[in-house]
N, C-alpha and C positions, 0 to 999 in steps of 0.2 A: 717085336711084334706084339708081345703081351702088353708092353707099356702103352703102345698105340690104342690097343683094345680097351685097357682100362681108362685111358683118358677120354675115349669116344664114350665109354659107358658113364664116366663121371659127368661128362658134358650132357649127356642125354638126360641122366637123372636130375641134374641141376635145371635143365630146360624144362622138364616135366614138372617138377616141384614149383618153378616159377609160374608155369601155366595154371596149375592147381591153385596156387596161391592168388593169382590175378582172378581166376574164375570165382573163387571164393569171396573175394572182395567186390567183385562185380556182383554176385548174388547178394550179399549183404547190403550193397548200395540199392540194388533193385528193391529188396524187401524193406529197406527204410523209407525209400520213395513211395512204394506202395503203401505203406503203413500211414505216412504223411497224406497221401492223397485220401484215404479212407476217412482219415480224421477230419480232413477238410470238408468232404462230401457230408459226413454226419453233422458238422457244424452248420453247413449251408441248410440241410433238412431241418435242423432244431430252429434256425432263424425263421425260415419260412412257416414253421408250425406256430412259433411266436407271433409272427405278423398276423397268420391267420386268426388266432385265439384273440388277438388284441382287436383285430377289425370286428370279429364276432361280437365281442363284449360290448365294444363302443357303438355298433349300428344294429344291435339285436332287434330294437323296437322298429326300425325302419331300414331293412337291408335293401340293397339296390336290386332292382327287378331280376337281373340275371343270376343273383345269389339267393333269391328268395326260397327256391325249393331246397336247396342245400341247408339253409338256416332251418326251414321247417323239419327237414330230416334229423338234423342235430338236436332240435328241441324235442321231438318225438323220442329220440333215442335217450336223452337225458330224463324224460319223464319215466319211460320204461325202467331205465337204470334206478331210479328213486324208488319205483313201485317194487323192483325186485330186492333192494336194499331193505325196504320196509318189510317185505315178506320174509326176508331171512331173519331180520330182528325178531319178527312175530313167532317164527319157528324156534329161535333161541330164546324166547320169552324176555327180550331185552328191547331197550330203546337207545337212542344215542344222546349223550349229554351235550346240550348247545354250548357249553363253556369249554370243556376239555375235550370233547369228542369221544370219551371213553364209554363202553356200553354200560346201561343201568338196567337193573331188573325191572320189569313191568310192574306197576303198582308201587313203585319207590316215589317218595315225595322229594327226596334229596339224592344228589349223586354221591356214591360212596367214595369217590375218588376225589372231587374237589370241593364238595360240600354245596354246589349249586342247587337251585331249586330244578327239580327234574321237570321236564315238559309234561303236559297232560296229554296222553295219548287218545287217539279218537276210539271211540267205544266200537269194538268189532261186532258184526252183526251177530244176532243170537243164532246158535246152530239149531238146525232142525231136530226135533226129538227122535231119538233112534228107537224103534220098536223092534223087538224080537221077531223072528220069522219062524212059521211053523215048519219043522224039518220034513213033514209028511206032504203039505200041500202048498207051502210057500207064502200061505196068507200072513198079514201081520198079526201079532199076538198083543194081548195086554201084557205090562210088564211082570205081573204076579200071576199070570195065568198058569193052571196046572193042565187044563185042557184046551185043545184048539176049538174055538167057536165056530170055525168053518167046516172041518172035517171030524171033529170029536174025538180025535186021537189023544190018548194021555201023553203029555210032554215029558221028555227025560228030564231029571232034576239037574240043575246046573250046578257044578262045584263051586263051592264057596271059597273065594280067594281069601287068605288070612292077610290082615293088614301089615304093610311093612313096617318093620321096626324102626322107632325113632332114632334119628342119627344123634351122636352125643353132642351136647352143647358146649362149645369151647369159647365163643367170643360173643358177649351179650352186651347190648347197649345199656351204659350206666343210667341213663335218664328214662327210658321208656321200657326197658327189658327185651327189646326186638334181638332176634337171633341175627348176628352180623356175618357177612362172608368173611372166610379167613384173611382176604387180603383188603378188606374195607378199611377206608380211612375216617369215614364217617357214617352214622346211621343213616339208612335209606328212608327211615319213617320220620325221625325228628330232626336229623341233622347234627346231631351231637357227635362230636369226636369219638372215635373208638377207643377202647381202653389200650394205653401204651402209646397214644399218638400225642407227639409234643406239640 
């Protein structure tokens, strides 16, 4: 009787193990097929995107009437993107090199990365002069006023900010003496190779 019990138990364990093995193989097969499907769907989306970009590029000047609104929206987005990129460059104090695409400090004549002539940036509009405001009546003040011309109150003295200490100079152009950025390969002013550049 005990032998029959162990035989039935062994058969049951073997059957369960086979089912688990089959289920695991089935799950692995399903996951493999799902992964293949996702990869193919992604490839189809990429091909559609490529077709759309190619059509947009080739027919940008004269799109079919049913696409004109979509083309106008893309052109507007690209113009806004370019404006934002230029705004970010202005905030960073840089512009983009037309040759290597790396940032160049505004005012540079040459790219410090590839030596190409830097683009001439458009002159920014002159900022409106900032006049101090009277803390008592809110009226604009002359820059060096000791008293407010509107209310006559004596103005508090403004604390003088000490000038920032000069940074130590470690990399100087051998041709014009311009201080170079630590990673500059060329002088941004005269285009001469930085010291130590072969």
